[in-house]
C-alpha positions as CSV (number, residue, x, y, z in Angstrom):
1,M,15.6,20.8,18.3
2,E,11.7,20.5,18.3
3,A,11.6,19.8,14.8
4,I,14.1,17.0,15.2
5,L,12.5,15.3,17.7
6,I,9.4,15.0,15.4
7,T,11.3,13.6,12.8
8,V,13.3,11.2,14.9
9,S,9.8,10.1,16.4
10,R,8.4,9.6,12.7
11,T,11.3,7.8,11.4
12,R,11.6,5.1,14.6
13,P,9.1,3.3,15.1
14,S,6.5,2.7,18.6
15,R,7.7,-0.3,20.8
16,H,7.0,-3.7,19.8
17,T,5.6,-2.5,16.7
18,G,7.3,-2.9,12.5
19,C,7.8,-0.1,10.1
20,Q,4.4,0.4,8.0
21,R,6.5,-1.2,5.0
22,C,7.6,-4.6,7.2
23,R,3.9,-4.9,8.0
24,I,2.5,-4.8,4.4
25,I,5.2,-7.2,3.4
26,R,4.4,-9.8,6.3
27,L,0.8,-9.4,4.8
28,F,1.5,-10.4,0.9
29,I,3.1,-13.0,2.0
30,M,0.5,-14.3,4.8
31,V,-1.6,-13.7,1.8
32,V,0.0,-15.8,-0.6
33,A,1.1,-18.4,2.0
34,M,-3.3,-18.3,2.7
35,L,-4.0,-18.5,-1.5
36,V,-1.1,-22.3,-1.9
37,L,-2.9,-23.6,1.4
38,I,-6.4,-22.9,-0.5
39,G,-5.3,-24.2,-3.8
40,L,-3.4,-27.5,-2.3
41,I,-6.7,-28.1,0.1
42,A,-9.3,-27.2,-2.7
43,G,-7.8,-29.0,-6.2
44,D,-10.5,-28.5,-8.3
45,K,-13.2,-27.4,-6.5
46,F,-12.5,-23.6,-7.6
47,Q,-12.9,-24.3,-11.5
48,F,-14.7,-20.8,-12.1
49,L,-11.8,-19.2,-11.6
50,N,-10.1,-20.4,-14.3
51,F,-10.8,-16.9,-16.3
52,L,-8.5,-15.5,-13.7
53,T,-4.9,-15.0,-15.7
54,A,-1.5,-13.6,-15.0
55,E,-2.3,-11.2,-17.6
56,Y,-5.4,-10.0,-15.8
57,I,-4.3,-10.1,-12.0
58,A,-1.0,-7.9,-14.0
59,A,-4.1,-5.5,-15.5
60,A,-5.5,-5.1,-12.2
61,I,-2.1,-4.3,-10.8
62,W,-1.6,-1.4,-12.7
63,I,-4.8,-0.2,-13.0
64,V,-5.2,0.3,-9.1
65,G,-1.4,1.5,-9.1
66,G,-2.1,4.1,-11.5
67,L,-5.5,5.0,-9.7
68,G,-3.5,5.0,-6.1
69,F,-0.4,7.4,-8.0
70,L,-3.6,10.2,-9.5
71,V,-4.8,9.9,-5.8
72,K,-1.8,10.9,-4.5
73,L,-0.7,13.4,-7.3
74,L,-4.2,15.1,-6.8
75,F,-3.6,15.3,-2.6
76,W,0.1,16.7,-3.3
77,W,-1.2,19.3,-5.6
78,I,-4.0,20.3,-3.3
79,Q,-1.3,20.8,-0.3
80,K,0.8,22.3,-2.7
81,R,-1.6,24.6,-3.8
82,R,-2.7,25.2,0.0
83,A,0.6,25.7,1.5
84,V,0.9,28.7,-1.4
85,N,-2.3,30.4,-0.3
86,D,-1.3,30.5,3.3
87,P,0.3,33.3,4.3
88,E,1.1,31.5,7.4
89,Q,2.7,28.7,5.9
90,A,5.6,31.1,4.9
C-alpha cells in the first residue's frame, strides 16, 4: 500500500503547480516570445549576432543533448552498480 501512495504522489503535482513538462514548455514559449519581441524592438542594432545561424544553433542543441544523454547514462550506470553491490537492495 505504501509503494502505491509514493507512486501516486510522484505522478500528481502539488496544488497550483504544473508538471515539469508543462513548466518547461511554458518557459520555452516565454523565451521565444521574448526573442521575437527583442528582435522587433532592436531591429538592426544586433548586427554582431549575424554569426548565429540555424546550423550553429542546431549543432549546439545536438551537442548539449548528447552531453546530457552521456551524463544521464553515467548516473544510471553508477546507480545500477550500487544496486548490484548493495546487499540491502536485494
